[in-house]
C-alpha positions in Angstrom: -0.3 -0.2 0.2 2.5 2.6 0.8 5.6 3.4 3.6 7.3 6.2 5.1 11.1 6.1 5.6 12.3 8.8 8.3 16.0 9.0 10.2 15.4 10.2 13.5 18.6 12.2 15.4 18.7 13.3 18.9 16.2 16.7 18.5 14.4 16.1 14.8 13.5 13.5 12.1 13.7 14.0 8.8 11.4 12.3 6.3 13.2 10.5 3.6 10.0 9.2 1.1 6.5 8.6 1.8 5.6 6.8 -1.0 1.8 5.2 -1.3 0.8 3.0 -4.7 -0.4 4.6 -7.6 -3.6 2.9 -7.3 -4.3 4.1 -3.8 -3.5 7.3 -3.7 -5.7 10.3 -3.1 -7.7 7.9 -0.2 -6.0 9.3 3.2 -3.1 7.1 3.8 0.1 9.0 3.0 -2.1 11.1 5.9 -2.3 8.2 8.0 1.4 7.8 7.8 2.4 11.3 8.7 -0.1 10.8 11.7 1.2 7.9 12.9 4.7 9.3 12.9 3.4 12.4 14.4 2.3 10.5 17.6 5.6 8.9 17.7 7.4 11.6 17.9 5.8 13.1 20.5 6.4 10.3 22.8 9.9 10.4 22.1 10.6 14.5 22.5 11.4 15.1 19.0 10.7 18.6 18.1 10.9 18.9 14.7 10.8 17.3 11.4 13.0 18.1 8.0 12.4 16.6 4.4 12.9 18.1 1.0 10.7 17.9 -1.9 10.9 18.6 -5.6 10.0 22.3 -6.6 7.5 20.5 -9.5 5.6 18.5 -6.5 3.2 20.7 -6.0 0.6 18.0 -4.5 3.7 17.1 -1.8 4.5 20.6 -1.4 0.2 21.3 -0.5 0.0 18.4 1.6 2.8 19.2 4.1 1.6 23.0 4.1 -1.8 21.6 5.1 0.5 20.1 8.1 2.0 23.5 9.3 5.5 22.6 7.7 7.1 25.6 6.2 9.6 26.4 3.8 13.0 27.4 5.4 15.7 27.0 2.0 16.3 25.3 -1.6 19.0 23.0 -2.2 19.4 23.6 -6.0 20.2 20.7 -8.5 19.7 18.2 -5.6 18.5 15.6 -7.2 19.4 13.7 -10.1 17.7 15.7 -12.9 19.5 19.0 -11.7 16.0 19.7 -10.1 16.1 22.0 -7.0 14.6 20.8 -3.7 12.7 22.5 -1.4 13.4 22.3 2.3 10.4 22.1 4.3 10.5 22.3 7.9 8.0 21.7 10.7 8.2 22.5 14.2 6.2 20.0 16.6 
């Protein structure tokens, strides 16, 4: 169905990937995965989440903004096709 891959450090988590099978997208599965991560992080006293997202991935950017993620910087030519990435963060 899908997965969320994150790397936890001392005081923040870096979301590496959230993926949902194309046939199952738009069914709130990504939301469920992110909600579960937020619940677990609250128990672990983690206070921030970071992630990178392709500047062209407007739907993902909108998804994260609904959670309160904010743009903090850009990584130029971050992806293999030289597309830039927006760095987003959420303080929790």
